[in-house]
LOKE-663726 format. One record per residue (C-alpha): z negated, x negated, y negated. Coordinates in steps of 0.05 Angstrom, whole numbers, plus 5000, padded with zeros to 4 digits. Each point is the difference from the previous one (the first is absolute). Layout:
// residues N
ZXY/...
END
This chain:
// residues 634
475356614667/497250124930/498250574952/504449984939/496549794937/493749755035/497649415041/498650445060/504049795061/500049865074/504349625050/502550365062/498749765071/505549725044/502250715019/500650224928/493750435003/495450044940/494350414971/498850074925/495650474959/503450224935/499750604954/505350545008/506349914958/499249255005/506349605008/500349505057/504649394995/502149765068/503549325005/502049515054/504149374999/507350155015/499450754986/500750454939/493450204969/498350744999/495450434957/496750605033/495750524965/493950225040/500450764997/495350195057/495549705054/505150005056/501949345031/505949654968/506149745037/503749514957/506449655023/502549424959/507449824997/502849305001/501849704933/506049555007/498049654936/492849845016/501649925074/503849374979/495849475033/495549544962/501449275012/495849384990/503149554948/494949444994/493650134960/501550744999/504250575027/506050384975/503850625019/506249775037/504350444955/498449574939/500149315033/505349574967/499849405046/501949925073/494150215044/500350265071/494350375035/498250115073/494550505014/494950065056/504050575030/505949545008/495649465030/497850495054/507050045030/499049345036/494349645035/500849304972/495549405007/501549794928/501450374935/506449624987/503150245066/499550734981/503349874932/506549785033/505950424978/495850444954/500949624935/506849824970/500849294978/494349755045/501649595062/494649935052/501349545059/495049865055/499649265013/500050115076/498650535052/493249715015/494250494994/497049964930/505649564974/500749934925/505750324962/504349734943/500150494941/505549884950/500650454939/507049984973/501449345033/496749324991/497149904932/497149305006/500549405045/494649785049/495750634996/504150654993/494550485020/498250574953/493350084966/495450465039/494950424963/495150425041/495850504961/501049574938/498149355035/505249445009/499649775073/502049345030/504149945064/503250695001/497550675023/500049915075/492450105000/500950734979/499550585048/506250434985/495950645012/495649834940/505749994950/501250574951/506349734968/504249374990/503749894936/505249444993/501649744931/507149765008/502849814932/497749534946/497850554953/495350335050/497149345025/499149674932/492950274995/498349475053/503649444962/499949325032/499150275071/505550535001/506549615009/500850275071/497750714986/493350345008/497350435056/494350474979/495850295056/495150574988/495250175056/497150695015/494050314969/496150635013/500950674965/495350564982/498250425061/496349995064/500149375043/506349925042/500349575063/506749775027/501249625064/507049785019/501649625064/506549775030/501449615063/506849775021/504049535044/505349504977/506149765038/506149614980/505550514985/505449525020/501149355038/505249474984/505749985049/499949335034/502949715065/496650135066/499449445052/506850125033/503750044933/496349394975/502049585061/507350204992/500049804926/496549355014/505249835054/505750164952/496949544948/499549435050/507250095025/502650044928/496649334986/503149695062/493850005043/498250325067/496950694996/492450075002/499750565051/503750175064/503050695011/494750155053/494549854950/503350454948/500850575050/492749955019/497349944929/499750734981/497250174931/494749465000/494350014949/500450484941/495849594952/499850554947/497250485051/494849495022/498049844929/499350694968/493450375002/501650705023/496250584967/496449544951/494450434969/499150164927/494450424973/497550244932/493550344983/498450284931/493850384978/498250184929/494950444963/501450264930/497350514952/496350084936/496750424947/501050074925/495349414994/502749515053/505749915050/500649535059/504849755053/497749605061/504649755055/500049585063/506349765034/501949615063/507049775018/501949615063/506849795023/502349575059/506749644994/505650165049/500649255011/493449675016/495550604987/497750015072/498249264997/496150064934/505549584968/502650534951/494950504978/497350304935/494050424983/496750214935/493650344980/499650304930/494550354961/500650324932/495350364952/502550294934/495850414953/499550294930/493650224966/499550414936/494049684966/500150444938/504150594975/498950464940/506050424982/496550264938/500649314967/506349744968/498349265011/496949595056/500050625043/501749705068/498049385038/502749855070/499249425048/503549855065/501549505054/505549845049/497949545056/504249815061/498549525056/504749785056/499349545060/506049805041/501649545058/506849815026/503449555050/507449835001/505749665035/505449594968/504950464964/507049964971/501749405043/506649975037/497949475049/493349785028/496350654986/498050505053/505350504980/505249454990/498649745070/500250705030/507250074974/502549315019/496149775062/503549905066/500250675039/500649625066/493049724992/494350435028/493750154959/495649625049/501649375039/499750055075/494549625037/504049375012/502949984930/493250134970/497149405037/505649564974/498950264928/492549875003/501049305028/504449824942/496950434946/492650135015/499350444938/505550485020/498250714979/497050485051/498150734998/492850235009/501050015075/502349285003/507450145010/504449474969/505650224954/507049745007/502249464952/506949954966/505849645034/502749374968/503550124934/496050584973/496249564951/494850424962/501850655036/494650165050/497750545048/497950564952/494850305048/496949305008/499849964924/496050664998/495149685049/499649354961/492649784992/499950094925/497550514950/500150094925/496250544962/500950194927/494050354969/499150314932/494450354962/501550314933/496150424951/503050284936/495450384953/500750324931/494250274959/501450384936/497150424945/503550474952/497550324935/503350564961/498849764929/503350604968/505450505019/505849605027/496849324991/497149665062/497249315015/500049725070/496949365024/500749735071/498049415043/503949835062/499349495056/504549775056/496449585051/503849765062/498449545058/505449825050/501149475052/503349765063/497049755065/504049715057/499749575062/504949725050/498549705068/504749505036/506350345026/507149875022/505750494989/506249564990/501749274989/502250064927/494450214952/496650485048/494249595027/493349724979/495649495037/493650134962/496250594972/499750184926/495750454956/500850234928/496050424952/501450194928/496150424949/502350264932/496550374945/503250334939/496250374945/502650354939/496050364947/503050434946/497150334938/504050514960/498550434939/504950554981/500050474941/504750605006/501850574954/504050635012/501750544949/504850584994/502050204929/502950684983/500950145074/506149565007/498449304975/496649625057/497049334985/496649505046/497249314984/496949475045/496549364978/496749535049/497349325019/499949675069/497049365027/500049735071/498849385040/502249815071/496949455041/502249755069/496849535050/502649735065/496949615057/503049835067/500049505055/502949835068/498149555058/502049865072/497349885070/495550615011/494049885045/501250635041/505950465018/496050624984/503650374942/493350284975/497849284987/506449784966/497349774933/500249364961/492849815020/502249995073/505449474987/498349305024/506149594976/499349404956/498150224929/506249664973/504450505037/496750604965/502150254932/496550404946/503350314938/497950414941/492749974979/499049824927/507349794999/502050695023/497150354939/504750324948/498950504944/503850344944/498450484944/503750534961/498250334933/504050584973/500750514943/504650595005/502150644966/504750595011/502750554954/502950645028/503050584962/504050605021/502450614962/499450645042/501449585062/507149934977/500349344962/495749425023/498549304975/495449475028/498249314976/495749495038/497549314985/495649515039/497449324982/498149555059/496649335002/500049645067/496749365023/506449885041/504049904936/500549344962/495349824943/505450134948/502150675029/493650325025/501850684972/506250445006/501850694973/503650545040/502850584961/503750625025/503450604971/502950635031/503250664979/501150655037/503550674990/498650605044/506750344993/498050555049/494550224951/505050164945/501550724982/507349935019/497949825071/495850625012/505650375038/501749425046/501250145074/493950025046/502449385037/500049614935/492649814995/499349434951/504149554955/496649434964/503049404964/496049364995/500649334965/495249435010/499249274983/494249545017/497749295012/495849795061/497349335022/497549615060/493649594996/499449905075/502549294998/493749645022/495349564960/503249464958/507050135027/502750004929/503849564951/496249874935/
END
């Protein structure tokens, strides 16, 4: 809200209310993103009621394109966008899960149904061997290990750069596409507090159709007879068998809980804006969740802020200085069972185990089992589980597997932070400098006490313990100079020049040992193992240290005439420590053209259902420097 021809202005509150003292006959200019601006002459002192109408041209969403933004209508490369409103339609544990089916050309496949399981993201297929994951950029910072640490409720938008022309600005890291994530920030207005909570229950929607005890006995007899042998079971035994044990029913966790809590505070003034959030997500698996064998929980904290250090609209140069930060922290823990295994896993055994065998052995059978196998698995009340009949090899009692005296916990702590400053040098010309850091700690702790489940590969006569710790740290420094100018109202020019430098270091340390002193899980650590030192093993340490560096220079030229004819050219020069001594640097150019046919005069009388017609052409070159240190041919 501004007075025409002056620097007098005000910003409305969240309800659109405003108060402004101006002389009579003054002209107010009212503008808002996505709506047509209006000019209103103040003719008296009565309150004004101003209604803005949507502008289909300016309402065209602005998309992040890497080191800048563009109106989608003038984008000449292939970029897809998912907004926070679309992310609200689901209640996912991970950002990738909610993107499924929303972006053409992007295939997202969850590795397994385990709570918190990773997802494979493939943008227009597999671009490189070994590592086909896209590059993830969060608030301008390249992050290692994906975006599973993010709270989906903190995200404002996700842009996916799908073709070589759009991704070329990231050069040697863009061969598999680029995912740009922008987190939320506050806006001018009074503080707003939001709290969202959900609690639900999970159940398997379908069970596999398998034989019951009676049907199983009949089939086994037929198999014996066909092989020329006597049947296993008499007709009386078959008649008395009934349905037997439904191993799927015994294995599944009914009404496994899942809960999600999100609270955030946002707001701001003309001087500063802020966004603070706290999230908690917890999910129990429908197989093993009630035994702490398959669970996932995550805490997340975020603080984003922008501060206007200096602003003087009366000056034509160095008239605005802003600083900001985007800081996110996440802590997660997870346990898991064996997945995607046809045989030997809990689910595999639940589908293939003998339905004539009861879950628990009777008293006499239990005594026989314990006499032969003293480490046979029991439940917390001391009841002995049945063991497989002869011939089942690695397939075991799935309920006994859930009670197996073993545990493994994955833990992760990750903090990603970006600090930046931006100066308006002159009208249209800006300089932005940023420093980013990605610090992650993750590890795995496990123990196993002696047990017996089955003869083949399902037993252990001694206890084991393992612990592993990893640390990864990336720093990034970027300096970007951007210029935007409109000439004669129709010629729109945009230039970007920048420099980027980063380094990633990784350390690993782990060890395992055997023969724990006690059977108390709380004391299951390597210091409690008393086996011969020769039986223990340590890995990592100084030998587990790796590092790589990347230095880059890049530029982009954008021009469009009246949002009808567009051209874009991009170039990036990358030097990576992963490349050989003779080929340390590589250049990645790109070029694209666009024609907004629907903006032509001859398209003005098109039918209402005919919204947009744009023709695009693009060519680009991307690379892959994620090949590991020294894995090159000189």
